[in-house]
N, C-alpha and C positions, 0 to 999 in steps of 0.2 A: 504493500500500500504506500509506503513512504516514497519509494522511487516513482510510483505512478503519479502521485501528487506533485512531486518535484518536476517530473517531465512535463506535466500539463502546464504548470506555471512558467516553466522555462519557455515553452512555446508562446504562451500568452504574453509574457514580458518581452520576448524578442519581437513579436509582431507589433506590439504597441510602441516599443522604442523605435523600431525602424520606420514605422509609419509616421511618427512624429518627426523623425529626422528628415524624412522625405518631404515633409511640409515646411521645412526650415524653422522648426520650433526649438531647435537647439542653438547654442551660441558659442562664441569664442570663449566667453566666461560661462561654463567651465569645460565644455567638451573639447574646444580647440586647445585650451591650455594643457589638458592632460594628454591629448594626442601629440602635441609638440614634445612633451616630456618623454612619453613612451617611444616616440619616433627616435629621439636622441638615444635612449637606452638601446634601442634595436640596432643602432649603428655604432654602439660602443662609446658613446659620448656622454658627458654630464648632462643632466636634464635642464638645459638652458632653454628658457621659454620667452620668446620675443613678445608674446602677447601681454606679459607682465612687465615688460620694459627691456631695454637693450641689455643683453648679456645676463638676464635675471636667471639665477639658479633656483629652480622650483623647490629644492630641498631647503632653501632659506625662507620659504613661505610656510609650508607645513612639512613635517617629517614623515615621509611615506616611501621609503626605499623598496617596500614590497611591490611597488608598481613595476619594478624591473622584471618580475616574473612574467609579465605580459609581453615582454619584448620579443621573445622568439616567435610567438604566434603573430604578433604585429609585423614582424619581418617577412613572414610568409604572406600575410594578407594586410597590406598597408592601407588601412582605411579607418575612418572614424566608426564605421559600422562594426568593425572588429571589437572595439572597446565596448560598444553597446551590447553586443552579443555576449561577451564575456561577463559584463556586469549582470545581464539577465541570468546567466548560468549560476553565478555566485549567489545572487539574491535568492534564486529558486532553491538552491542547495540547502538553505536554512530550513526549508520545510521538511527535509528528510528526517533529521534526528528527532525533532519534536513530534512529528506525526508517528514515528515508530515508537517513541516513548509513550505517547498517549494511548496508542493501540495496545501495547503490551501491559501498561499499568492499569488502564481503565476499561478498554474494550475497543473493538473495531469501529463502532459508530462514533465514539468519542474521538478516536484517532482521525477518522475521515473529517469530522466536523472541525476539529482543531487545525488540522493541516490546511483545509480549504480557507478557514477564517484567517489563518496567518498569511497564506499566500495572497489572498485578496485584501489584506488589511491596508488601510489608508497609508500607513507609514512606509511599508515596503513599496507600494505602488508609486507613491510620491518619490521615493528614492530611485526607483527604476526609470522614471520618466523625466527626471530633472537632469538632463545632460549625462555626464559621467562623473563619479567621485570615488576617491580612494576607499571610502567606508564600505564599498561593496565587498571588500575582503573581510571587514570586521563582522558583517552580518552572519555569515556561516560559521566563522570562528566562535562567535558568542553563542550561536545556536548549539553547536556541539559541546562547548564548554559548560553551558548552563544545563544541558541535558545530563552531562556527566555529574554535575553537582547534584541534580535531583535524584540520580541513581546512586549517590554516595561513592562515586569513582573519583577520588580526590586527585590522584596523579594524572588521570586523563583530563580532568577539568583544568588543571594547571597547564598541562602540555598544550591543550587547544587555545588557552588564553595568552600564553607567552608571546606569540607572534603579533599580538595587538600593539606591542611597542614599536613595530615596524610599519604600522598602518597609519597612525596619526598620534601626535604628541600628547593629546589629552587622554587617550585611551589607556595610558599607563595608570591613570587613576581608577579606571574600571578594572584593570588587572589587580590593582591593590584591593579593591572592594571584593573581588573574587577570592583573593588570598585571605582577607579578613573573614569571609564567610567560611572558608575551609578551617581556619583557626578556631572560629566560634564553634563549629560542629565538632572539632577535635576536643574542645573543652567539655562540650556536652557528653561526648562519648566517654571521656574519662570519669565524669561525674556519675553517669548512669551505669557504667560498668567498671567500677574501681578495681576489680580483680585483674582485669586485663591491662590496665594502666597504659593504654595506647597513646603514644606521644607523636607518632609520625604525622597525623593530620594537623596537629597543632604546630609542629615545627615547619612543616611544609607551608602551611598557611601564612605563618609569620614571614618566612623567606620570600614567598610570592608577593606579599603586601609590601615588604621593604623594596623588593626589586621594582615593583610598579611605581611607587613614589619616586625612587631614585631615578628610574628611567625617564619619567616625565620631567624631573628637575634637570637632568643632564641635557635632554633634548631641547627644552625651552631656554635654559640659561647658557648652554655651551654650543651645542651643535647648530641650532637654528641661527643664532647670531653670527656664528663663524661663516655660514654660507649665505647670509643675507647681505645684499649690497649696502644696506644702511647700517649694518652691524648690530642689529637688535632683533627683538621679537615683535613683529608687526601688529600683534593683536593685544598688546598690553593696554592700549588706550581704551579698549572696549570693556575691560574688567574694572570693578570697583577698586578703590584704594589709590587712585592717582591724585586725589586732592589732599591737601594738608589736614583736613578735618576727618579723613576716613577712619582714623583710629580713635576718635573721640566718641563720647556717648551719642551726640547728635548724628555723627557720621554712621555709627552702627545702627541707630534707629532708622535713618534714611535707607541704609542698605537693606534692612529687614522689610521696610515698606516696598522697596523696589523689587524684592524677591517675588512678591505676589501681586504686583501692579505694573502695568495696566491690566484690565480684565482679560485681554487676549491670553494671558498666562493661565488663567483659570480654564479657558476653553481648551488650551493645550493639555492640561492635566486631565480634564474630563475626557478628551479624545483618547488619551492613553489608557485610561481605566475602563472605558465603556466596552471595548471589544471583548473583554473577559467578563462582562456583566458585573464588573467591580469586584468579582470574587477573587481575582488574582492578587488584590491588595492584601489578602489574608495570608499570603505566603512571604516568607523572608527573602525569597529569590527576587521579588520585585524591588527590594531595596537596592539591588545592583544598578538600578536606574539613577540613583541619587547623584553619583559623580557627574554624569553627563547633564542631568537636569540642573544641578547646582550652578555650573558655570554658564549654562545657557540662560537661566532665569536671572542671574546676576549681571549678565553682559548688557551693554548698552545698545547692541545691534538688534533691532526689532525683528530681523529675519530669523534669529535664533528662537524667538518665542512663538512663531507662527506654525500652524500645523500643515502647511503646504509646501515645505521644503524637505530636502533629503535628510536633514539632521535626525529625524525620528526613526529612520530605518533600523538603526542599531538597537533601539529600545523595543521593537516589536518582539524579537525572540525572548526577551526578558519578561515581558508582561504575560506572554502566552505560557512561558515556563512556569510562572506563578500560578496560572490557572490549572495546569496539569498537576502541579505539586499539591494543590488543595484538593483536587478531585481524587488524587491517589492516596494522600496521607491523612485526609480529614473526612473520611466517608460519613462520620457522624453528623457533620454539618451540611453534607450534600448527598442526601439519599437519592435513589434513582429518579423519583418524580421531580425533585428539585434540579437534579442534573439536567434533565430534559429541558426544563425551563431556562436554565443557564445557557445551554447550547443553542436553544431557539433564539434567545435574546442576542447572543453573539452573532448568529447567522443573520438576524434582522438588521442589526447595526452595521454589519459588514456590507449587506446589500444596499443599505441607504448610502453609505459612504462610497460604494463602488459606482453609484449613479452620479457622484460629484467629482470623484477623482478620475484620472485619465484612462483607467481600464475600460470605461464605457466607450472609448473611441472605437473599439473593435466592432461595435454594432451600429456605428454612424456611417452612412454612405459617404458623407463628405470626407471622412478620415481616409478613405481609400482612393481619393482623387487628388492629383497634384494640382495645386492652384496655379493659375496663369502667371501670377507674380513669381512663383518659384521657377517655372519653366523659363521665364525671361532671365532670371538671375543665372540659372544654369547655362543658358546660351551665351550670355555676356561673359561669364567667367571662363568659358573655353578659350577666349582670346588671350588669356594670360598663360604664357608657356610654363611648363613644368620646371621647377628649380629656380624660378624667378623670385624676386622680393616684392611683397605687396603690403600696403597699408589698407586695412579693411575695416568696415563697420562690424559690429558685434555678431549679428546673425549670419552674415556672409562668411565670417572667418572659418568655421568648421568645414565649409565646403572647399577650402583651399589648403588647410593645414597638412593634409596628407601628401601634397605635392609641391608646396612652395614654402618660403619663409615668410611668415605672416606676423605683422604687428598691428596695433590698433590705429585707425585713421586719426584719432584725436591726439596721438602722441606727437610732441614737438619739443623744441628747446626754448629756453628763456629763463629769466630769473624766477618766474612763478610757474611751477609745473601745471597748476590748474588753469593757467591762461598763457599757453605757449605763444611766443612772438616770432618763432622761426621754425622752419621744417627740421626734421631730425638731422643730426650730424652725418649719418650715413643714410641718405635719402633712398626710399624704395623706388623701384622702377615703375611700379603700378600703384594706383590709388583707386579704390572702389568704395563707394558709400551708398547706402540704401536709405532714402528719405523716409521710407515706410517702416524702418526698423523700430519696433516698439520699445526697445531698451534705450530710451532717450535721456535717462538720468544717470545710470551707471552701466558700464564703466565709462561710456563716452557721452557726456552731456551734449545735448543738441547744439547749443551755441558754440561749444568748443569744436565740434565737428565742422560746422559751417565756417568757423574761423580758419581751421586748417585747410579746408578746401580752397578758400580764397588765397591762402599763403602758397599752396601748391600751384595754383594758376598764376600767381604773381611771379613764381620762379620758373615759369615757362612750361609747366606741364600742359599737355595737349589733351583736349577732350576727345576720346575715342568714341564714346557712345553715351546716350542718356535716354533710357526707356523706363517707363513705369516707376519713376522715382529713383532709379539706380543710375548713378553717375560713375563712369569709368574714365580715369585719366592715365596718361602714359608720359613718363619722362622722356624728353626728346634726346 
């Protein structure tokens, strides 16, 4: 059953991802960025990403060397679609261990219901359909690790969780939480069975917790600054504690208020608990969500609070593991008739969110048709030779990153990076900008794009074409 559910969702994820890519719904930020990094790995180079800036090493942005594992496959199939298919496979793989655990521990009906609810969950679907991100590796690793925790296989849980240090710098804290859980269970085992005096879970858990905290500290304080062109960690400013009053009582009160305000954060918490009919909250496994939720809710970036980005994908295996844990170990609070109600609520909530999140694209006729604007973009971009240099707008970038060196059209030089007054020091041969690109605030503000187009024209760039809002310039 586990492999069947996994295969079904792999197919669904792949279809919806490729269909969205074919409709130009992905962007340079982030699909293009990751393709440039993996393309560099595939050719034996450091992951320098021009979309982030001239000579920008992506390991100075987030610490994710695990991406190099995709390099051999990308070398064989050099396309952004390769990244999307691999992401679909990794995300779908998370269904396997949890479906099998639920099947063995509770029964086949529960296994099928949990597997399908996890696969169609809003968090995984949002992660699959938002370009490509490194956390696609963390999702199956956490699924296997938390399954091992639920089955009291401590060494397996630690082994599956250790690679999280290579996925992203903050996931060391989740590794530490897994270690703390193992240590806590070790203490309980020694208390409940004093004759055995088992120390291995306790020692293992403490070691894993220390390794997780130390790993995150080294990555954030040493490795990332060493590879970042600005010599620091780019995301400190989004965390609390940057003001002089942060350590004072008013500062702490303000931080506490910020943790649960604005109300969007309450919606996020509701959306995380509802797929398990709120029953998963009764399992200590759900506490493993705390490290990720803590930094997201404390951060000043509102994208971290919203339930429509990829950040929630890593939490889905944890909340569903909590549900399985309660159904398995607390049968007194979930008798068969209540279990049926819980699974029905989970299925209903999943069905409602599936109508909102992009999985419903598969039943929309418009999703299977290529818009005229996309066909125009594809035709104009064929004029750019392979291997050339291009300054592109955000949505056009991933259509080029597999065969050209791509930077953003709004990049230039001058005393103020936010308002460049000159073209780049190493000017691109081609410039392409889409006036209909919906990402007009970030990463390229519309006014800045228009300013750079005027600068390119002033420096002699010739207009090759302009159709349907797409402007193509070439350096003479």
